[in-house]
C-alpha positions in Angstrom: -62.6 -106.9 17.2 -63.8 -103.3 16.9 -65.6 -104.2 13.6 -67.3 -107.1 15.3 -68.5 -104.9 18.1 -69.9 -102.4 15.6 -71.7 -105.1 13.7 -73.1 -106.6 16.9 -74.3 -103.2 18.0 -75.9 -102.5 14.6 -77.7 -105.9 14.8 -78.9 -105.3 18.3 -77.0 -108.3 19.7 -74.3 -106.4 21.6 -75.0 -107.2 25.3 -73.7 -106.1 28.7 -74.0 -107.6 32.1 -76.8 -106.0 34.1 -78.7 -106.7 37.4 -82.4 -107.1 37.9 -83.3 -104.2 40.2 -86.0 -106.4 42.0 -84.2 -109.6 42.8 -80.5 -108.9 42.1 -80.1 -111.6 39.4 -77.1 -110.9 37.0 -77.7 -111.6 33.3 -76.8 -110.3 29.9 -79.0 -107.5 28.3 -78.8 -105.8 24.9 -77.4 -102.3 24.6 -79.9 -100.0 23.0 -77.7 -96.9 22.6 -74.2 -95.6 23.3 -74.8 -92.0 24.4 -72.7 -88.9 24.6 -73.6 -86.2 27.2 -72.4 -82.6 27.1 -71.2 -82.2 30.7 -69.0 -79.0 30.8 -71.0 -77.8 33.8 -70.9 -81.0 35.9 -68.2 -82.0 38.2 -66.8 -85.5 38.1 -66.3 -87.8 41.0 -63.8 -90.7 41.3 -65.3 -93.3 43.6 -62.7 -95.9 44.8 -63.6 -99.1 46.6 -61.7 -101.0 49.3 -60.7 -103.7 46.8 -59.0 -101.1 44.5 -61.7 -100.8 41.9 -62.9 -97.3 40.9 -65.2 -95.4 38.6 -65.2 -91.8 37.4 -68.7 -90.4 36.8 -70.6 -87.1 36.8 -71.9 -85.7 40.1 -75.5 -86.6 39.5 -75.0 -90.0 37.9 -76.0 -92.9 40.1 -74.3 -96.0 41.4 -76.3 -98.3 43.7 -76.8 -99.3 47.3 -78.1 -102.8 48.1 -81.7 -102.7 49.3 -82.9 -106.1 50.5 -82.6 -108.4 47.5 -82.7 -105.4 45.1 -81.1 -102.0 44.3 -81.4 -98.4 45.4 -79.7 -95.7 43.2 -77.5 -93.1 44.9 -75.9 -90.1 43.1 -72.1 -90.1 43.1 -72.0 -86.7 44.9 -74.1 -88.2 47.8 -71.7 -91.1 48.5 -69.5 -91.0 51.6 -66.5 -92.9 52.7 -67.7 -96.0 54.5 -70.8 -96.5 52.3 -71.2 -99.8 50.6 -72.0 -99.8 46.9 -73.1 -102.7 44.6 -70.5 -104.6 42.6 -70.7 -107.9 40.6 -68.1 -110.5 41.5 -68.1 -114.0 40.0 -71.5 -113.4 38.4 -73.0 -112.5 41.8 -74.3 -109.2 43.2 -72.3 -108.1 46.3 -71.1 -104.9 47.8 -67.8 -103.1 48.4 -66.9 -100.4 50.9 -66.2 -96.9 49.5 -62.7 -96.0 50.4 -62.6 -92.5 48.9 -64.7 -90.1 46.9 -62.6 -87.6 45.0 -64.0 -84.5 43.3 -62.6 -83.7 39.8 -62.9 -81.0 37.2 -65.6 -81.2 34.6 -64.8 -82.3 31.1 -66.7 -81.4 27.9 -68.3 -84.8 27.2 -69.0 -88.0 29.0 -70.3 -91.3 27.6 -72.9 -93.8 28.9 -75.0 -96.7 27.8 -78.8 -97.2 27.6 -79.9 -100.7 28.7 -83.7 -101.0 28.7 -85.2 -103.3 31.3 -82.8 -103.3 34.2 -81.6 -99.7 33.5 -78.1 -100.5 34.7 -74.9 -102.2 33.6 -71.7 -103.6 35.1 -68.5 -101.7 34.4 -65.3 -103.4 33.5 -64.1 -103.4 37.1 -67.4 -104.8 38.4 -69.0 -101.7 39.8 -72.7 -101.4 38.9 -73.7 -98.1 37.3 -77.1 -96.7 36.4 -77.7 -96.3 32.7 -78.9 -93.2 30.8 -82.3 -93.1 29.3 -82.7 -92.8 25.6 -85.9 -91.6 23.9 -85.9 -91.8 20.1 -82.1 -91.8 20.2 -81.9 -88.6 22.3 -80.1 -89.1 25.6 -81.6 -87.8 28.8 -79.7 -87.7 32.1 -81.5 -88.7 35.3 -82.6 -85.2 36.1 -84.0 -84.6 32.7 -85.7 -88.0 32.6 -87.6 -87.0 35.8 -88.7 -83.8 34.2 -89.8 -85.7 31.1 -91.9 -88.0 33.3 -93.5 -85.0 35.0 -94.3 -83.4 31.6 -95.7 -86.7 30.3 -97.9 -87.1 33.4 -99.1 -83.5 33.1 -99.9 -84.0 29.4 -101.8 -87.2 30.2 -103.8 -85.4 32.9 -104.7 -82.6 30.4 -105.7 -85.2 27.8 -108.0 -86.9 30.4 -109.6 -83.5 31.1 -110.3 -82.9 27.4 -111.7 -86.3 27.0 -114.1 -85.8 29.9 -115.1 -82.4 28.5 -115.9 -84.0 25.2 -118.0 -86.7 26.9 -119.9 -83.9 28.8 -120.6 -82.1 25.5 -121.9 -85.3 24.0 -124.2 -85.9 27.0 -125.6 -82.3 26.8 -126.2 -82.7 23.0 -128.0 -86.0 23.5 -130.0 -84.5 26.3 -131.1 -81.5 24.2 -132.3 -83.9 21.5 -135.0 -85.4 23.8 -138.6 -84.8 22.7 -139.4 -82.5 25.6 -136.8 -80.0 24.3 -138.0 -80.0 20.7 -136.8 -82.0 17.7 -133.7 -80.0 16.9 -131.1 -77.6 18.2 -129.4 -74.7 16.4 -125.8 -73.5 16.7 -122.8 -75.8 17.0 -124.9 -78.5 18.5 -126.4 -79.4 15.1 -128.7 -78.2 12.4 -132.2 -76.7 13.2 -134.6 -79.4 12.2 -137.7 -77.7 13.4 -139.1 -76.3 16.6 -136.8 -76.5 19.5 -134.2 -74.7 21.7 -132.4 -72.0 19.6 -129.1 -72.4 21.3 -127.4 -73.8 24.4 -127.2 -70.3 25.8 -130.9 -69.6 25.6 -131.6 -73.1 26.9 -129.5 -72.5 30.0 
């Protein structure tokens, strides 16, 4: 059995039940990565439901509330007794009341799955858990993934600024090549082909 699981994972055909975050439909999705997180600094929480099912997860890892027909993530350390979290029963998304939330000591490593698309998966006992993100095989917890998105957006903003600056330079260059400014421009704008503006500095 273990060998079959390894082969399926290697082939990209190992799947897990997951829930569409928009409409709550339960279906099978391929597992992209099995991830190990170094978590010696994070407390664990055991969340137990009224039907006896439970899950142990790190303080910042998310389970889900029901939001309309979809899902709303909630960190384990934000859950309270009496909350209702998402579970899958008989292939259908439903909820179970939280009976207890117990704080536990940290452990060196915890494990998680990466499931692209729904970004969640159903645990053995039916509780729905958020997945971890994997970029190039490197695992990112939820906090880090948010920072990654911020860095990505900042980089894209800087790229847009550089692209606009380049276009502005091209516009100036083409403008300086107009007949009224002479037939050539010295300096980095191009070779001196004859009478014209000696440089952008003297032109300005």
